[in-house]
C-alpha positions in Angstrom: 99.4 112.8 95.4 102.9 111.5 95.7 105.4 112.5 98.2 105.6 111.9 102.7 103.0 111.3 104.8 103.7 114.6 106.4 101.2 117.5 107.5 104.0 119.9 105.0 103.2 118.5 102.3 98.8 119.8 102.3 97.5 116.1 102.0 95.0 117.1 104.6 93.5 119.7 102.7 93.4 117.5 99.6 90.8 115.7 101.1 89.0 118.7 102.8 88.5 119.4 98.8 87.6 115.8 97.6 83.8 117.2 99.6 84.2 120.3 97.5 84.0 119.1 93.8 81.2 118.8 91.5 82.7 115.5 89.6 82.4 113.1 92.4 83.1 109.7 90.7 87.0 110.3 91.2 89.2 107.9 92.9 92.0 109.7 94.9 95.7 107.7 95.1 97.4 108.8 97.8 101.1 107.6 96.9 103.8 107.1 100.1 104.4 106.7 103.7 105.2 108.4 106.4 109.4 107.4 106.2 110.5 104.9 103.3 109.9 101.9 102.6 107.9 102.1 106.0 104.8 101.3 107.8 105.1 104.3 110.5 102.0 106.2 111.3 102.0 109.4 112.9 99.1 111.3 115.2 99.5 113.3 111.5 98.7 110.3 109.3 95.6 108.9 112.1 93.8 112.4 111.4 93.7 111.3 107.0 92.5 107.8 108.4 89.6 109.3 110.2 89.3 112.4 106.9 88.9 109.4 104.8 86.8 107.9 106.9 83.9 110.4 105.0 85.0 109.9 101.7 86.0 105.7 102.5 84.8 104.2 98.5 86.8 107.3 97.1 90.6 107.1 97.9 93.5 104.8 98.3 96.5 104.5 100.3 99.5 103.1 98.6 101.8 103.1 101.4 105.5 103.5 99.9 106.2 102.9 96.2 109.6 102.5 95.5 111.1 105.5 92.9 111.0 103.2 90.3 108.0 103.1 90.0 106.3 105.8 90.2 105.9 106.6 86.5 103.4 104.1 87.2 101.2 106.1 89.3 102.1 109.9 87.8 100.9 107.7 84.3 97.6 107.0 85.1 96.9 110.5 87.0 94.4 112.6 85.0 95.6 115.2 87.6 98.4 115.5 90.7 97.9 117.7 93.3 100.4 117.9 95.6 99.4 120.6 97.8 102.6 121.5 99.8 102.1 124.0 103.0 105.6 124.6 103.8 108.8 126.4 102.2 109.3 124.0 100.1 112.5 124.4 98.4 112.9 122.0 95.8 109.2 120.1 94.8 111.2 117.8 93.3 107.6 115.0 93.1 106.1 118.7 90.5 108.5 117.9 88.1 108.4 113.4 89.0 104.7 114.2 87.7 105.5 116.9 84.8 108.2 114.6 83.2 104.8 112.2 82.7 102.4 114.9 81.8 100.8 114.4 84.3 98.7 117.8 85.2 99.9 119.4 88.5 98.0 120.9 90.8 99.6 122.6 93.9 100.7 125.6 95.6 103.3 128.8 95.1 105.1 128.4 98.1 109.2 127.8 98.1 110.9 126.9 94.8 107.7 125.6 93.3 106.5 128.0 91.2 109.8 128.3 89.6 110.2 124.6 89.4 106.2 124.7 87.9 106.3 127.7 85.8 103.1 127.6 83.3 102.9 124.4 84.0 100.7 123.9 86.5 98.0 124.6 88.8 100.1 127.7 90.9 97.5 127.9 94.5 98.2 130.7 97.1 98.5 128.8 100.6 95.9 130.6 102.4 92.1 129.4 104.1 91.0 128.6 100.3 93.6 126.9 99.8 91.0 123.1 99.7 88.1 125.4 98.6 90.9 126.0 95.3 92.0 123.3 94.8 88.6 121.3 94.0 87.4 124.4 91.7 90.8 123.2 90.3 90.3 119.7 90.0 87.1 120.1 88.5 88.5 122.6 85.5 90.9 119.8 84.5 88.7 116.8 84.8 86.0 118.9 83.1 88.6 120.4 80.4 90.5 117.6 78.0 92.1 119.5 76.2 93.5 122.4 79.1 95.2 118.9 80.6 96.3 117.8 76.8 98.1 121.6 76.9 99.6 121.2 80.1 101.1 117.8 79.2 102.6 118.8 76.7 104.0 122.1 77.6 104.3 120.4 81.0 107.0 117.1 79.1 108.8 119.8 77.2 110.1 122.3 80.6 111.6 119.1 82.2 113.4 118.0 79.2 113.8 121.8 78.3 115.2 122.2 82.3 115.3 118.8 84.7 117.3 116.5 82.6 120.3 115.0 83.6 122.5 116.7 80.7 121.2 120.4 81.4 121.4 119.9 85.1 125.2 118.7 84.9 126.2 122.1 82.5 124.6 123.3 84.9 126.4 123.3 87.3 129.6 122.7 85.3 128.9 126.9 84.2 128.1 127.5 88.5 131.2 125.9 89.0 133.0 127.7 86.2 131.4 131.0 87.2 132.3 130.8 90.9 136.0 130.1 90.6 
């Protein structure tokens, strides 16, 4: 997981999924902080720490990581689980993971499906989210071919749709279409 350590990001759903996974030889990296480059902590983070205590050796909290260092974390991960539970307007962490070729498991929330399309596993944000995260992680960890296919597809999607050149072209087109 990479992102802000806040409730709407659904980190608790990921932690609840860990004991449900068949694959138990895992390490979960939780990369991020509540507020950029601080050690601030709130009641939600305290709840995460309680959930983590039962999973002691499976969880690693990194705290804040500079944007320039994030590719290192995406590249060592087999899977990125980004279970946003709010109507995420722009799932940039999903695009970051995809650009590194890291298979993504996320939710059908807000603009996420538009960004991820068919390059990741999109889950319903419902009462079964933790169970479905566990099933999806198990599926990806047990199927190297699927992970590889998702990786290639994701990299291609990012290059074709989210590069700075494509962004600029779309921005200019949008301006020209409206004037």
